[in-house]
C-alpha positions in Angstrom: 0.0 0.0 0.0 1.3 3.5 -0.9 1.8 5.7 2.1 -0.1 8.8 1.2 -0.7 11.9 3.2 -4.3 10.9 3.8 -3.2 7.5 5.2 -0.8 9.3 7.5 -3.7 11.6 8.7 -5.9 8.5 9.3 -3.1 6.8 11.3 -2.5 9.8 13.5 -6.2 10.3 14.1 -6.6 6.6 15.0 -3.7 6.7 17.5 -5.1 9.8 19.2 -8.6 8.3 19.4 -7.3 5.0 20.8 -5.3 7.0 23.4 -8.2 9.1 24.5 -10.7 6.2 24.7 -8.1 4.1 26.5 -7.5 6.9 29.0 -11.2 7.1 29.8 -11.1 3.4 30.9 -7.7 3.9 32.6 -9.3 6.5 35.0 -11.8 3.9 36.1 -9.1 1.3 36.6 -6.8 3.7 38.4 -4.0 3.4 35.8 -2.2 6.7 35.0 -2.6 8.1 31.6 1.1 8.0 30.7 1.2 4.2 30.9 -1.8 4.0 28.5 -0.1 6.3 26.0 3.2 4.5 26.2 1.6 1.1 25.7 -0.4 2.5 22.7 2.8 3.8 21.2 4.6 0.5 21.7 1.7 -1.4 20.1 1.8 1.0 17.2 5.6 0.6 16.7 7.6 -1.6 14.4 7.3 -4.6 16.7 3.7 -4.2 17.4 0.4 -4.7 15.4 0.7 -1.1 14.0 4.1 -1.8 12.4 5.1 1.9 12.3 8.9 2.1 11.8 10.4 4.7 14.1 14.0 4.7 15.3 15.0 8.3 15.5 16.1 9.3 19.0 16.9 12.9 17.9 13.4 13.4 16.6 11.9 11.8 19.7 14.0 14.1 21.9 12.8 17.2 20.0 9.2 16.1 20.3 9.6 15.4 24.0 11.3 18.8 24.7 8.6 20.8 22.9 5.8 18.8 24.6 7.4 19.2 28.1 7.8 23.0 27.5 4.0 23.4 27.1 3.2 20.9 29.8 5.3 22.9 32.3 3.8 26.2 31.2 0.3 24.8 31.6 1.2 23.6 35.0 2.5 27.0 36.1 -0.5 28.7 34.6 -2.9 26.7 36.6 -1.0 27.0 39.9 -2.0 29.5 42.5 0.9 31.4 44.1 -0.7 31.4 47.6 -0.7 27.6 47.4 3.0 27.2 46.7 4.2 30.1 48.8 4.2 28.2 52.1 6.2 25.3 50.5 8.5 27.3 48.3 11.8 26.7 50.0 11.4 23.0 50.8 10.2 22.5 47.3 13.3 24.1 45.8 15.5 22.1 48.2 13.9 18.9 47.1 14.2 19.8 43.4 18.0 20.5 43.8 19.6 18.7 46.7 17.0 15.9 46.6 17.7 15.2 42.9 21.5 15.1 43.5 21.1 12.7 46.4 18.8 10.4 44.4 21.3 10.4 41.5 24.2 9.6 43.8 22.4 6.8 45.6 21.0 5.1 42.4 24.4 5.7 40.6 26.2 3.9 43.5 23.7 1.0 43.3 24.2 0.8 39.5 28.0 0.6 40.0 28.1 -1.8 43.0 25.2 -4.1 42.1 24.5 -3.8 38.4 28.2 -3.7 37.4 28.2 -0.5 35.4 31.4 1.5 35.0 31.4 4.4 37.5 30.5 7.3 35.2 27.9 5.3 33.2 26.3 4.1 36.5 26.0 7.7 37.8 24.7 8.7 34.3 21.9 6.2 34.8 21.2 7.7 38.3 21.1 11.3 36.8 18.7 10.3 34.0 16.0 9.0 36.5 16.8 11.4 39.3 13.9 13.8 38.8 10.2 13.3 39.1 8.1 13.9 36.0 5.9 17.0 35.8 3.6 15.6 33.2 3.0 12.4 35.2 2.6 14.2 38.6 0.2 16.8 37.2 -1.8 14.1 35.5 -2.2 12.0 38.6 -2.5 14.7 41.3 -5.1 16.7 39.3 -7.6 13.9 39.2 -10.3 13.3 41.8 -8.8 10.0 42.7 -5.7 11.6 44.3 -6.9 14.6 46.2 -4.5 15.4 49.0 -4.9 17.5 52.2 -3.1 20.8 52.9 -0.3 21.9 50.7 0.9 18.5 49.6 -0.4 18.8 46.0 1.2 22.2 45.3 4.4 21.0 47.1 4.7 17.9 44.9 3.8 19.9 41.7 6.4 22.6 42.5 9.0 19.9 43.0 8.2 18.1 39.7 8.0 21.4 37.8 11.3 22.7 39.0 13.6 19.6 39.4 14.2 19.0 35.6 17.0 21.6 35.4 19.1 19.7 37.9 18.5 16.4 36.2 19.3 17.9 32.7 22.5 19.5 34.1 23.6 16.2 35.8 22.9 14.2 32.6 24.6 16.5 30.2 27.5 17.1 32.6 28.2 13.4 33.1 28.0 12.8 29.3 30.6 15.5 28.9 32.8 13.8 31.5 32.5 10.5 29.6 33.2 12.0 26.2 36.0 14.3 27.6 37.8 12.4 30.4 40.0 15.4 31.3 37.1 17.6 32.5 36.1 17.9 36.2 32.7 17.3 37.8 33.2 20.6 39.7 32.8 22.4 36.4 29.1 21.7 36.7 28.7 23.9 39.8 29.0 27.3 38.1 27.1 26.0 35.1 24.2 25.0 37.3 24.2 28.3 39.2 24.1 30.2 35.9 21.3 28.1 34.5 19.1 28.5 37.5 19.8 32.2 38.0 19.3 33.1 34.3 16.3 30.8 34.0 14.6 32.3 37.0 15.3 35.9 36.0 14.2 35.3 32.4 11.1 33.5 33.4 10.1 36.3 35.8 11.0 39.1 33.5 9.4 37.6 30.3 6.4 36.5 32.3 5.8 40.1 33.4 6.4 41.3 29.9 3.8 38.8 28.5 1.2 40.0 31.0 1.8 43.6 30.0 1.8 42.7 26.3 -1.4 40.6 26.5 -3.3 43.4 28.3 -2.0 46.2 25.9 -2.2 44.6 22.5 -6.1 44.6 22.4 -6.5 42.1 19.6 -9.8 42.2 17.8 -10.3 38.4 17.9 -10.3 36.5 21.2 -9.0 33.4 19.4 -5.7 35.1 18.7 -4.7 35.3 22.4 -3.9 31.6 22.7 -1.9 31.8 19.5 0.0 34.8 20.9 0.8 32.9 24.1 1.9 29.8 22.1 4.5 32.0 20.4 5.6 33.6 23.7 6.2 30.2 25.4 8.6 29.1 22.6 10.2 32.6 22.7 10.7 32.4 26.5 12.3 28.9 26.2 14.4 29.8 23.2 15.8 33.1 24.5 16.6 31.7 27.9 18.4 28.7 26.5 20.4 30.8 24.0 21.8 33.1 26.7 22.8 30.2 29.0 19.7 29.8 31.2 17.4 26.8 31.8 14.4 27.1 29.5 12.3 24.6 31.5 12.4 26.6 34.7 11.8 29.8 32.7 8.6 28.6 31.1 7.2 27.1 34.4 8.0 30.4 36.2 6.5 32.5 33.4 3.3 30.4 33.5 3.2 30.9 37.2 3.5 34.7 36.8 0.9 34.9 34.1 -1.6 32.6 35.9 -1.4 34.7 39.0 -1.8 38.1 37.2 -4.9 39.8 36.0 -5.0 39.4 32.2 -7.7 39.5 29.6 -9.4 36.2 28.6 -7.6 34.4 31.4 -10.1 31.6 31.8 -10.2 30.8 28.1 -6.4 30.7 28.2 -6.3 28.3 31.1 -8.9 26.0 29.4 -6.9 26.2 26.1 -3.7 25.1 27.8 -5.4 22.3 29.7 -6.2 20.9 26.3 -2.7 21.6 25.0 -1.2 19.8 27.9 -3.2 16.7 27.2 -2.3 16.9 23.5 1.3 17.2 24.3 1.2 14.3 26.7 -0.4 12.1 24.1 2.1 13.1 21.4 5.1 12.8 23.7 4.3 9.4 25.2 3.2 8.0 21.8 6.5 9.1 20.2 8.5 7.7 23.1 6.5 4.5 23.0 7.2 4.2 19.3 10.9 4.5 19.9 11.0 1.4 22.1 11.6 -2.1 20.8 9.8 -4.4 23.3 12.1 -7.3 22.4 15.0 -5.4 23.8 13.3 -4.8 27.1 13.6 -8.5 28.0 17.4 -8.1 28.6 16.6 -5.0 30.8 14.0 -6.8 33.0 16.3 -7.9 35.9 18.5 -4.8 36.1 15.5 -2.6 35.5 13.5 -4.3 38.2 16.3 -4.1 40.7 17.0 -0.4 39.9 13.3 0.4 40.1 12.8 -1.3 43.5 15.9 0.4 44.9 14.8 3.8 43.6 11.3 3.5 45.1 12.2 1.9 48.4 15.6 3.4 49.2 17.0 6.2 47.0 13.8 8.4 46.9 12.9 8.0 50.6 16.4 8.6 51.8 16.8 11.7 49.6 13.4 13.1 50.8 14.1 12.5 54.5 17.6 14.0 54.4 16.6 17.0 52.3 13.6 17.9 54.4 15.4 17.8 57.8 15.4 21.6 58.2 11.6 21.8 57.9 9.2 20.4 60.5 7.0 18.4 58.3 4.9 15.6 59.8 6.3 12.1 59.2 3.2 10.9 57.4 3.6 13.8 54.9 7.3 12.9 54.4 6.3 9.3 53.7 3.8 10.4 51.1 6.2 12.7 49.4 8.7 9.8 49.3 6.1 7.7 47.7 5.0 10.2 45.1 8.2 9.8 43.1 6.5 9.3 39.7 8.9 8.9 36.8 7.6 9.6 33.3 8.6 11.3 30.1 11.5 13.3 31.4 13.7 10.3 32.3 12.9 8.8 28.9 13.7 12.1 27.1 17.0 12.3 29.1 17.7 8.7 28.2 17.8 9.8 24.5 20.7 12.2 25.3 23.3 9.3 25.6 21.8 7.7 22.4 22.3 10.9 20.5 25.8 11.6 21.9 27.0 8.0 21.3 27.8 7.1 24.9 28.8 3.5 25.6 26.0 1.3 27.0 23.5 4.0 25.8 21.0 1.3 24.6 21.2 -0.5 27.9 20.6 2.8 29.8 17.6 3.6 27.6 15.9 0.2 28.1 16.5 0.2 31.8 15.1 3.7 32.2 12.0 2.8 30.1 11.5 -0.2 32.4 11.8 2.0 35.5 9.2 4.4 34.1 6.8 1.6 33.4 7.3 0.1 36.8 6.9 3.5 38.5 3.7 4.2 36.6 2.3 0.8 37.7 3.3 1.1 41.3 3.1 4.8 42.1 0.4 5.8 39.7 -2.1 3.2 40.9 -1.3 3.3 44.6 -1.1 7.0 45.5 -4.8 7.4 46.5 -4.6 4.2 48.7 -1.4 5.3 50.3 -2.8 8.8 51.0 -5.8 7.3 52.7 -3.7 4.9 54.7 -1.6 7.9 55.9 -4.7 10.0 56.7 -3.8 12.6 54.0 -6.6 12.0 51.5 -9.0 14.9 51.0 -12.7 14.4 50.3 -13.6 14.2 46.7 -14.8 17.4 45.1 -18.4 17.5 44.0 -18.9 17.5 40.3 -21.6 20.1 39.4 -24.0 19.7 36.5 -24.6 23.4 36.0 -21.2 24.9 36.9 -19.1 23.1 34.3 -19.6 25.9 31.8 -19.3 28.8 34.2 -16.3 30.2 35.9 -15.6 33.2 38.1 -12.4 35.3 38.1 -10.0 33.6 40.5 -8.6 37.1 41.4 -11.9 38.1 43.0 -13.7 36.9 46.1 -16.7 35.6 44.1 -17.7 32.0 44.4 -20.0 29.7 42.4 -22.0 27.3 44.5 -24.2 24.5 43.1 -26.8 23.0 45.4 -29.5 20.3 45.1 -32.5 21.2 47.3 -33.5 18.2 49.4 -37.2 17.4 49.9 -37.1 18.4 53.6 -35.4 21.7 53.1 -37.1 24.9 54.3 -36.6 26.5 50.9 -39.1 24.0 49.2 -42.3 25.8 48.2 -40.9 29.3 48.6 -40.5 31.9 45.9 -37.0 33.1 45.2 -37.9 36.6 46.6 -38.8 35.0 49.9 -35.7 32.9 50.5 -33.9 35.7 52.4 -30.6 35.1 50.7 -27.6 37.2 52.0 -27.0 40.5 50.3 -25.0 40.2 47.0 -26.1 36.6 46.4 -27.8 35.7 43.1 -29.3 32.5 41.7 -28.0 32.7 38.1 -29.3 29.3 36.8 -31.9 26.8 37.9 -32.7 23.3 36.8 -36.1 21.6 37.2 -36.1 18.1 35.8 -34.6 18.5 32.3 -35.4 22.2 32.0 -32.7 24.9 32.7 -33.6 28.6 33.0 -32.7 31.8 34.8 -35.2 32.1 37.7 -37.1 35.3 38.6 -38.3 36.5 41.9 -41.6 34.6 41.6 -40.0 31.3 40.7 -41.0 28.6 43.3 -38.3 26.3 44.6 -39.1 22.7 44.5 -37.7 19.5 45.9 -34.6 18.2 44.0 -34.2 21.4 42.1 -30.6 22.3 41.2 -29.5 25.9 41.9 -26.3 27.6 40.6 -25.6 30.5 43.0 -23.1 33.4 42.7 -22.0 34.6 46.1 -18.8 35.5 48.0 -16.3 33.3 49.8 -17.5 34.6 53.2 -21.2 33.9 52.4 -21.0 30.3 51.1 -21.8 28.6 54.4 -24.6 31.1 55.1 -26.1 30.4 51.6 -26.0 26.7 52.3 -27.6 27.1 55.7 -30.3 29.3 54.3 -31.3 26.9 51.5 -30.6 23.5 53.0 -31.8 23.9 56.6 -34.5 21.2 57.3 -38.1 22.4 57.9 -38.1 20.6 61.3 -35.1 21.6 63.4 -33.3 18.6 65.0 -32.8 20.4 68.3 -34.7 19.0 71.3 -35.3 22.6 72.5 -38.9 23.7 72.7 -38.0 27.2 71.7 -40.0 28.5 68.7 -38.3 28.2 65.3 -37.2 31.1 63.2 -39.8 32.7 60.9 -39.7 31.2 57.4 -38.2 34.4 55.8 -35.2 34.8 58.1 -31.6 34.9 57.0 -28.7 34.3 59.4 -25.3 35.4 58.2 -21.9 35.0 60.0 -18.6 36.7 59.0 -15.1 36.3 60.4 -12.6 39.2 60.7 -9.0 38.5 61.6 -5.9 40.6 62.4 -3.3 40.1 61.1 -4.2 38.2 57.9 -1.1 35.9 58.4 1.2 35.3 61.3 4.3 33.5 62.6 4.2 30.7 65.2 3.3 31.9 68.7 2.1 35.3 67.3 -1.4 36.1 68.7 -4.1 36.5 66.0 -7.4 38.4 66.9 -10.6 36.9 65.5 -13.9 38.8 65.6 -17.2 37.3 64.8 -20.0 39.2 63.1 -23.6 37.9 62.8 -26.7 39.4 61.4 -30.3 38.0 61.5 -32.5 39.6 58.9 -36.1 39.1 57.8 -39.1 38.5 60.2 -37.0 36.7 62.7 -36.8 38.0 66.3 -34.1 35.6 67.4 -30.9 37.0 68.9 -27.3 35.7 69.0 -26.8 33.6 72.2 -23.4 32.1 71.6 -20.3 32.3 69.3 -18.2 29.2 69.3 -14.7 29.0 67.6 -12.7 26.1 66.3 -9.2 27.3 65.4 -8.3 24.2 63.2 -5.5 23.0 65.4 -7.5 21.1 68.0 -8.3 24.1 70.2 -11.6 26.0 70.7 -12.9 29.1 72.4 -16.1 31.1 72.8 -16.9 34.8 72.5 -17.4 37.6 70.0 -13.7 38.6 70.0 -11.1 35.9 70.7 -7.3 35.7 70.4 -5.3 32.6 69.5 -1.6 31.8 68.7 -0.6 28.8 66.6 2.4 26.7 67.7 3.5 25.6 64.3 3.6 26.8 60.7 0.9 25.7 58.3 -2.5 26.6 56.9 -5.4 26.4 59.3 -9.2 26.6 58.8 -11.1 28.6 61.4 -14.8 27.8 61.9 -17.2 30.1 63.7 -20.6 28.7 64.7 -23.2 31.3 65.7 -26.1 29.9 67.8 -29.3 31.9 68.0 -31.7 32.1 70.9 -34.0 29.4 69.4 -31.0 27.0 68.9 -30.8 27.7 65.1 -27.1 28.0 64.0 -25.2 29.5 61.1 -21.5 29.3 60.5 -18.6 30.9 58.6 -15.1 29.7 57.8 -11.8 31.3 56.8 -8.2 30.2 56.4 -5.0 31.7 58.0 -1.5 30.8 57.0 1.2 30.7 59.7 4.7 31.2 58.3 7.9 30.1 59.8 10.4 32.8 60.7 12.7 31.5 58.0 10.0 31.7 55.3 9.1 35.3 56.3 12.8 36.3 56.1 13.1 34.7 52.8 10.1 36.5 51.4 11.3 39.8 52.7 14.7 39.3 51.1 12.9 38.3 47.8 11.2 41.7 47.9 
């Protein structure tokens, strides 16, 4: 059969469709997407049913680098600065010192146990020393692996910023192998230059991109994603040309842009979410095509031994030693040790020795590929279970039917809340105008059965109706209490219930907004009861999120350790009806505060 352009298009489309459909089933089975894409690529290769001949490591390397650039940018774009700020320094330490320790430990194992020459053994350790951003983002941003506290941003920060060290170690050791007279200490100034230039270029060009997007005023909204596609390549290329690390630059630029106010921000985030998935599919398919399954047989034993050592010894030891300066709970350190997902980056780095003609390059590539497959099977499928076992699994987020196509600006305090009205709720049978919703709260969409519409004041709320409500962060709990309160209070008190048209609203004020350990924070509770209700506030109860409680309108509390705490205020009225409010406060260590001040 003649290989025409049309046949090539059909082949590409079929590979994409198979990958997407297989990924849908992989989510149900708990298998990470990268494993599915790699397997599809292997089956489509020259030794699989697809029979596609592909043996070009240089092209595979190019595809991998371009894909990784956009995946890192997308990850930075969708990361909130306030999430990674508390874990910035331990994340940077793990992405530098942790990578070096992992490379040294695995390199020593490769030399002493697997019998590799010293430099080749440490080259193997360098290639698989970093966790993979594409794999980590893919697994941690699914509902199966929701984690408590700052663990998700911490792990994503590590995976998004540890590639420069792995690239430097890999290219540096290759240079030592090909030029025996050079010294490993020559890598130190090179690494410092790459990190410094990469950071400065990422920050500067990120700020420039924000300014440019907001000033150019394009007539067509669809051109803004095209503009940013070009800017991402420009940021990576310019940074690399002047001696910086392009990977850290694009991740930092994405972080700057995602945390700035820009036009069409939501559409850009959605666009790059699709681009990230497209890049993952292309990258893993290309790397899967590059592999010859028959050659993996010889890599089974050394690959299995190296993978087990990496998972059970090298990664945990590197994490425990690197995080000694920070008082992180042991269960969190154990989970960080376990989330050592290897993915596309080690395979891409494994093409460097192939392209450079390093001895034993084929063996390194096959062992690395086996380690990635093993890591995907072990880590990717077990992270949710390990998180639950360690008590670090967060509740699954509710998936809304109406809110999927609506978003609010993340730079504002607005919040979208989707509620299904239970049959015993006090709101059932009332008109919207009589609900007594807090001021500034709007029902923007309503669903009755299969009918969706914008309600008006005279619209009657029925059982099992779905409401999409626009409110503020502070009013979310009040809105829930107003709409979901049962008609018959569960309290055993004989006090009369509130009138049907009441609205109870609680608000928390705090001073200061953030604090250091042992620094007192003053909390003040505000409560208003509106409508026909004559009930008054009888008690304000506080839960400070660290196991301590208090009562009163104004209270003071000092936290013993750094972290992010959720404060809950429960206001009880004279008839035993209650409303509540929550807020978060971040307690910074003295070292983090000093680091932030120096950064300014």
